[in-house]
N, C-alpha and C positions, 0 to 999 in steps of 0.2 A: 619515255618514248611511248607514243599513243599505237605507231602505225607498226604492221606483223601483219604476218602470214597465215593463212587461213587454208584449210584443207576439206575435198569434200567430193561427193560423187555428180555426175552431170548425168543425167537420164533422157531419154528420148525413146518417144513410140508413137508411131502412126499407123492406122489401117489400110486408109487409102491412097493414093490408086493402086498401091501394091504395102504390105504389111513389112513392116520396119523396124527396128527398133537398137537400140546401144545402150553400153552403160562405162562410163569415163570414170578414172580418178582425176583432181586436178587439184591445183593449188591458185590462189590468188594472192597478190597485194592488196591489202587493207591499210592505204595510206593518210594520214594526217595531213591536208594541203598546206598546214602550216609546218611543216616537217620537210618538206622536200630539200630543203639544204643540207638535210641531216642524212640523207640516206646511205653518204658514205661510209657513215658509223655502221652501218648495217649490212654493209657489204655490197651495197648498189650503186655502180657509177651514173654517173649524171653524165648525159651527151657523150657518152666515151664509149668503146666498144668495151665490152667484159662479158662475165657470164651473166651477170643480170645487170641489166641498165635499165633507165629510167630516161629517155628522148622527151626534150618538150615540143618537139616536130609531130609527136604520134600522138597530141591532146590540141585539136586546131581551135578550140574557143582562144588560143593565145596566153601570154604572162603577162601578168602572174594569173595562175589557174586559178585559186581561189576566187579573187575577185571578179576575172571574167564569167565563173561559175554563179558566182550573186546575182551580179547585174543581169545576166540571162533569166533565173528564176526571178528576181524583180521585173523586168518587163514583161514575164507570160505571168505573173502572179499578181504584182501588185506586193510582196509582203518581199522582206528580207530578212533572212533571219542571222541574229548577232552569234552563233556559237561557231562550233568547229563545223569545217566541211572535210569529211573523208568518203576516200575513191576507194572503191574495190575492181580490180581490174588487172590485166595481166601485163607483165613486165616485157621488155625485150631478154632474151636470151641467146646470148652467144651469137649475138646480131642478128636474129631472126625476132620478128614481131607478127603473132597472129592475137588480135583482140577486136573480135565481131562486136563486143559490148562494154561499154563502162556503167559501172553506179554509181550516182552522186549523193551521199548523204550529206544534207545542211542541217544539222540541231538547233535549236532557237533555244 
């Protein structure tokens, strides 16, 4: 299985209009979009309330997500990578979801 969790540190700093900074530890899911049906093997429920869950509705491109990502990329760039599509994202935890940004990595 290529999917896993990554841990790291989020840092932010601004100087104007008022100085502010923060540092938070975090972890994010690194998911192979070909493995979404295998998430339960890693303890992640799909479209059901759980400690950690993936909800298709949280990703508005639609299902199947990999095809939608590749279609969108092709419409924007004219290129359609033939390799894996990985997603760095936040899952739902205990029903709560805060995911301000998703990163899709398309391999050729």
